[in-house]
PAZAPA-4460 file (N, C-alpha, C; in steps of 0.05 Angstrom, whole numbers, plus 32768, in hexadecimal, padded with zeros to 4 digits):
% residues 92
    n_x    n_y    n_z   ca_x   ca_y   ca_z    c_x    c_y    c_z   seq   type   mol
   852C   886F   8795   853C   886D   87A5   8551   8850   87A6     1      M     A
   8571   8857   87A9   857E   8850   879F   8588   883A   87C1     2      E     A
   8597   881D   87B7   85A1   8807   87C7   85AC   8809   87D5     3      S     A
   85AB   87F8   87E9   85BD   87FD   8805   85E0   87FA   87FD     4      P     A
   85DA   87E4   87E8   85F8   87E3   87D5   8603   87F6   87C4     5      V     A
   85F0   8801   87C5   85F8   881D   87A9   85FD   8840   87BE     6      E     A
   85EE   883E   87D2   85F1   884D   87E5   860D   884D   87EC     7      S     A
   861D   883A   87F7   8639   882F   87F7   864F   8830   87D5     8      L     A
   8643   8833   87D0   8654   882C   87AC   866A   8848   87B4     9      V     A
   865E   8860   87B6   8668   8878   87BA   8681   8882   87C2    10      N     A
   8678   886E   87EA   868D   887E   87F2   86A8   886F   87F8    11      P     A
   869A   884C   87EF   86AD   883A   87F4   86C3   883B   87E0    12      V     A
   86B7   8844   87C3   86D6   8845   87AF   86D9   8862   87B8    13      G     A
   86CE   8876   87C3   86E5   8890   87C5   86EE   8888   87D3    14      V     A
   86EF   887F   87F7   86F8   8877   87FA   871B   885F   87F4    15      G     A
   8710   884C   87E4   8724   8845   87E3   873C   8844   87D4    16      L     A
   8732   885C   87BD   873D   886A   87AD   8755   887D   87B6    17      L     A
   874E   888B   87CD   875B   88A0   87D6   8761   8895   87EC    18      L     A
   876C   887C   87FF   8778   886D   8807   8789   885C   8800    19      S     A
   8785   885E   87E5   879D   8842   87DA   87A9   8862   87CA    20      A     A
   87A0   8878   87C5   87AB   888A   87B5   87C1   8891   87CD    21      L     A
   87C3   888D   87DF   87D0   889A   8805   87E2   888F   8807    22      Y     A
   87DF   886D   87FE   87ED   884E   8802   8809   8857   87F4    23      M     A
   8800   8862   87D1   8812   8857   87BC   882C   886F   87CA    24      L     A
   8816   8887   87CA   8822   88A2   87CF   8838   88AB   87DD    25      R     A
   882B   889A   8803   883D   8894   880D   884B   8882   8820    26      Y     A
   8847   8867   8805   8853   8854   8813   884A   8840   882F    27      R     A
   8830   883E   8830   881D   8845   884A   881D   8821   8847    28      A     A
   882E   881D   8837   8824   87F4   883C   883C   87F4   8851    29      W     A
   8846   8805   8858   8854   87FF   8874   884E   87FE   8895    30      R     A
   882B   880D   8882   8820   8815   889B   8805   8816   88A0    31      R     A
   87FF   87FE   889C   87E9   87EA   8891   87C9   87F2   88A7    32      P     A
   87CD   8801   88B5   87B9   880D   88CD   87B8   882A   88C2    33      I     A
   87C9   8840   88BB   87BE   8856   88B5   87B3   8853   889B    34      L     A
   87BD   8840   8882   87A0   883C   886C   878A   8834   887A    35      V     A
   8780   8825   888C   876D   881F   8896   875D   8836   8894    36      V     A
   876E   8847   88B1   8766   8864   88B7   8755   8871   889E    37      A     A
   8767   8878   888C   875F   888C   886C   8748   887F   8869    38      Y     A
   874A   8865   8865   8736   885E   885F   8718   8859   8866    39      F     A
   8710   8855   887C   86FE   885A   888F   86F5   8880   8894    40      A     A
   870F   8889   8889   8709   88B1   888B   86F5   88BA   887B    41      F     A
   870C   88AD   8867   86F3   88B7   884D   86E7   88A8   883C    42      F     A
   86DF   8893   884F   86C5   8884   8854   86B3   8895   8855    43      T     A
   86B6   8895   886D   86AC   88A7   8885   869A   88B9   8874    44      S     A
   86B0   88CD   887D   86BA   88ED   886C   869D   88F9   8854    45      L     A
   8698   88DA   8840   8688   88D2   881F   8673   88D6   8833    46      E     A
   8675   88C0   883A   8651   88B6   8847   8644   88CC   8851    47      W     A
   864E   88D9   8862   8644   88EA   886E   863F   88FE   885F    48      V     A
   8654   890F   884C   8650   8923   8836   8634   8922   881E    49      A     A
   862A   8903   881F   861B   88F2   8807   85FD   88FC   8819    50      A     A
   860A   88EE   882B   85E4   88EC   8843   85E4   890C   884B    51      H     A
   85ED   8923   885B   85ED   8937   8861   85ED   8953   8851    52      Y     A
   85FE   8957   883C   8600   8967   8835   8603   8963   881D    53      F     A
   85FA   8958   8803   85FF   894D   87F1   85D6   8954   87F4    54      L     A
   85CB   895C   87D1   85B8   894F   87C6   85B1   893B   87C5    55      P     A
   85A1   8927   87CD   8596   890C   87BE   859A   8902   87A0    56      P     A
   85A7   88EA   8799   85B1   88EA   877E   85C9   8902   8776    57      D     A
   85D5   890E   877A   85E1   8918   8782   85FA   8908   876C    58      A     A
   8616   8902   877E   8626   88FC   8773   8616   88D1   8765    59      L     A
   8613   88C7   8751   860C   88B3   8744   8614   889B   874C    60      P     A
   8619   8889   874D   8612   8876   8759   8644   886C   873F    61      S     A
   863A   886F   872B   864E   886E   8710   8663   8878   871F    62      V     A
   8660   888D   873A   867D   889E   8735   8685   8887   8749    63      I     A
   8678   8879   875F   868B   8867   876F   8691   884F   8763    64      G     A
   8680   883D   8751   8698   882E   873B   86A4   882D   8721    65      W     A
   86AE   8850   8719   86BD   8858   8715   86DA   885B   872F    66      L     A
   86D4   8866   8746   86E5   886B   8752   86F4   884E   8753    67      C     A
   86E2   8839   8769   86F9   8818   8760   86F3   8819   874B    68      L     A
   86ED   881C   8731   8708   8811   8713   871B   881C   871B    69      G     A
   8724   8837   871D   873A   884B   8727   874B   883A   873D    70      L     A
   8746   8836   874A   874F   8829   876C   876B   880A   8760    71      T     A
   8759   8802   874C   8760   87E8   8739   8784   87F7   8736    72      V     A
   8788   8802   8720   879E   880D   8708   87AB   8812   8733    73      P     A
   87A9   8820   8742   87B7   8832   8748   87C6   8813   8768    74      V     A
   87B1   880C   876C   87C1   87F4   877E   87D0   87DE   876F    75      L     A
   87CE   87D9   8754   87E0   87D3   8743   8803   87D8   873E    76      V     A
   87F9   87F8   8742   8811   8813   8745   8824   8807   875F    77      A     A
   8812   87FE   8771   8815   8807   8792   8821   87EB   8793    78      T     A
   881C   87CB   8787   8835   87AB   878A   8842   87B5   8779    79      W     A
   883B   87CC   8768   8857   87C5   8757   8868   87D7   8761    80      L     A
   8864   87F0   876F   8883   87FF   8779   8886   87E9   879C    81      V     A
   8875   87E0   87A9   887D   87D1   87B8   888E   87BB   87B0    82      W     A
   8893   87B0   87A0   889C   879C   8792   88B7   87A3   8788    83      R     A
   88AF   87B0   877E   88E5   87BB   8770   88E7   87C4   878B    84      Q     A
   88D8   87D9   87A1   88E8   87DB   87B4   88EF   87B9   87C5    85      E     A
   88DF   87AB   87CD   88F5   8793   87CD   8906   8780   87C4    86      Q     A
   88FF   8783   87AC   8913   8780   879B   8932   8792   879C    87      R     A
   892D   87AD   87A5   894D   87B3   87AC   8948   87C1   87C1    88      H     A
   8944   87AA   87D9   893E   87B5   87ED   8943   87C5   8803    89      G     A
   8932   87DA   87F1   8927   87F5   8803   890B   87EF   880A    90      E     A
   88FC   87D5   880E   88E6   87D4   881F   88F3   87D8   8847    91      G     A
   88E7   87D3   884C   88E1   87E1   886E   88D3   87BC   887B    92      A     A
***
């Protein structure tokens, strides 16, 4: 039996990674409510899939920790792109 924290690691990790990738690709820092909506959608989708469609312990919590770790370089890249756009006057 996994702890409540371990059961949330995968959905939150996947949700954060996918919403960070969305933010980087579509410059969504201009529309932060959409980033929150994407995070909520991907997190709930992963949670529902893990609880209703996958067998127990099908995805170890290592997957969630990996997604959380991969979110860091994506967020750094997003910040660098945002800063570059601000320097060149491209930001809205």
